[in-house]
C-alpha positions, 0 to 999 in steps of 0.5 A: 714757591716750595719752601725748602724748610716746610713739609707742607706742599704749597697749593698747586695754582691760584684758582683759574680765571673764568673767560668772559664776553671778551675771550669768547668773542676773541675765539669766534674770530680765531675761528674764522681763519682756522675754518679757511685754513681747513677749507683750503685743503678741498677748495680747489675740487671744483675749480680744477676744470676752469683752472685747467682751461684758463692756465693749461698746467701740465700734468705734473703742474696740476698735482702740485697745485693741489698738493703743494699747500698740504705739503708745506703746511704739514713739513712747517708745523713744528717749526712755526709751533716753536717759533710761536712760543718764541716770538709769541703766538699773537704775533706769529697769527697776525703775521700769518693772516697777512701773509695768507691774505696776500697769497689769496690775492696772488693765487686769484689772480695768477696768470700761469700755473707756476704763480699758482703753485707759488701761491699755494705754497705760501698759503701752506706757510700761512696756514702753518703759522695759523693753526699752532697759533689759535690752539696756543691762544686758546690755551692762554685765553682759556685757563678754567678747564671746563670753559677750555673743554668747550672751546676746544670742542668748538675748535675741533668741530670747526676743523672737521667741518671746515674740509667738508664745507670747502668743497661745497663752497668751491662748487658754489663759487665756481658756478657763478663767479670765476675760479679765483673767487674760491681765494678771494673768499679768505679775504674778509676774515683775514682782514677782520682778524688783523683789525680785531686781533691785536685788540681782543687776543693776549700775547704769550710767549716763552719768556727764555726760549733759547737760541732758535735751532736752524738745523732742526728746520730742514731736518724736521721738513725732510723727515715729514714731507717724504713720509707725507708724500710716500703715504699719499700716493700709495693708495692710488699708485700702489707700494711702488719702490719710489714711494716706499723709498720716499717713506723710508728716506723721511724716516731715516731724517726722522731719527736724525731729527729725534737725535737733534732734539735730545742733543741740541741746547735749545730744540724745536721739540723740547724732549721733557714735552714728550715725557709728559704723562699726559701729552704723549698719549694724547698725541699717540691716540690723536694719530690713531683717531686721524687714521680712523677718520681720514682713512674712511674719506677715500672710499666714501667720496669715491663711492658717492661719485662712482658707485652711486653716480652722483655728480661731484657738487651733489656728492659734496652736498650730500657729504654735509649732512653728516657734517651737522652731527659733527657740530653737536658732538664737540660741545655734548662731549664737553658737557659730559666731561664737565659733569664729572664723567671720566675723560678716559672713558669718553675717549674709549666711548669716542673710539668705539662710536667710530668703530661702530661707523666703520661697522655701518660702512661694512654693511653698505651695499652698492645702492645704500646712500643713507646707510652710507650717510649715517656711517659717515656721521657716527664716524666723524662724531666719534672722532670729534669725541675723541680729538676734543678731548686728547687735544684738551688733554695735551694742552692742559698737560703742556706748560703754557709757554709751549702751547705752540710747540704742543699744538704743532705736534698735535697737528702733525699727528694728524697729518701722519695719521690721515696720511697712514690711514689712506695709505693702509685702508685704501691699499686693503680695498684696492687689493680686495678690488683687484681680487675681485674683479673678473677675469678678462677684464680691461687692466685699466678696469682691474686697477681702480674703479674709475678706470672701470668707469672709462672702460665701461664708456668705451664698450657696448651697452650691455657688455659695459654696463656688466663691466660697471656692475662688477666694478661697483660690486668689487669696490663695495667689497673692497670698502667693507674689508677695509672698514673691518680693518678700520673698526678693528684699529679703533676698537683696540684704540678704545681698549688703549684708551681706556687703560692708558687714560686710566692709569694717568688718573681722572682728569675732569673739568675743574683740573688742569692735570691728571690727579696723580700729579696734582700732589707733586710740588715741584711740578705743581710750582712749575706750572704756576711759574709758566702761567706767571710767565705769560707776556700779559700784553 
């Protein structure tokens, strides 16, 4: 503590303890459930035909089978992050792993669409507990900033690569086994976590969290779910009134949620966390990065299948090539920061690299497979550079006993940013597509490239081929327009990151806060006390 009679500041904190073999082994154990949670976003891509033939879901039920996992996960992230800080990140992680494993078994052997929807919802609950808990535990295990930066780089790479890997794994499993195998693959990792977690993972919690604010839970759900739903539907269905109203209603509840956090005695999201000089810029820039990263996915997947004519499994396999670069980007970025490169410059460079990826996408023609893959790889590398450093900045800036809440806010920003990117860039591409399609073409073909493929199949040879060529060219032109818009957004983000993070002060490996904050005795003592309050069990 600071001596009130002394004018000499007390040292900020003890020298951070470097992680050893135990912590790195524990990180490997944590990466498995994290990989599976991210894979479950896309694991049903190739299992859908088999599920439809077996369970015969209605159109609405099929949509819910796909979407309920992501909706529940996004809606509960803030609640589970706050809960992790109260009951302990390790305890919540293990409970979530048990729920995730049980729901995987229920989903694998579901005998009706309703049961499968319920199982997917429980999987979303489990995923919402696993994601913030893994990051909070990573914050606890790696107190040395340089080591934590490397660990966060690995965490970011696993999260990004898991989504691409999920679709490929589902294709391979469904080809050799029944559709339920895409869920049973979760069990070994969850069992390993349940066995080794109590031995390898430390516990951390807020020693004085206050009463849990139950009113904030439905408010957070009502704020997140309508906005995510509306933004995800707009790219495919257009700016219909019900989707705009859904977003509007969500924003109104978001305002009520923010008011509740400002007035509640023990809010889910403490306002003091958002006033942290390093945390809030990291959250905002994370949202922008997710905007660019996921906004491109709506085009690259359609391009591979509908423009180049690849089968779903072939398209998924080709899409794995850019993921090779993702696994390198995180560790290389951490090494640059560890050698003294300013973090603000690294983040700005990452945004610039992603903008360059969009630039390559804008040059992609109707038969440019390798240029498309290069664009996707460059864009993803830049995104990992940004996300790894912003995650490390946010978690290093947040108090240790608020690590779960901090992690959940970052992941919620990622969900919002991704949905917003798909809505905005998807709408730009769709508008250009409709404008470029020749007049007199069938209405179905003028709406989407998928509709054009269906219409072309019904027309005689040359007429159908002409329509298909026009549709593919129109889609590519729409992709170009969206890519230019994405490049502009990310280029502006690069400038914003350079200015904002420079104002925070140099934060390099070996420091845990911006330099401007290191001489503040009161904040220094707060950080030290937060570290001492961790439960060592």
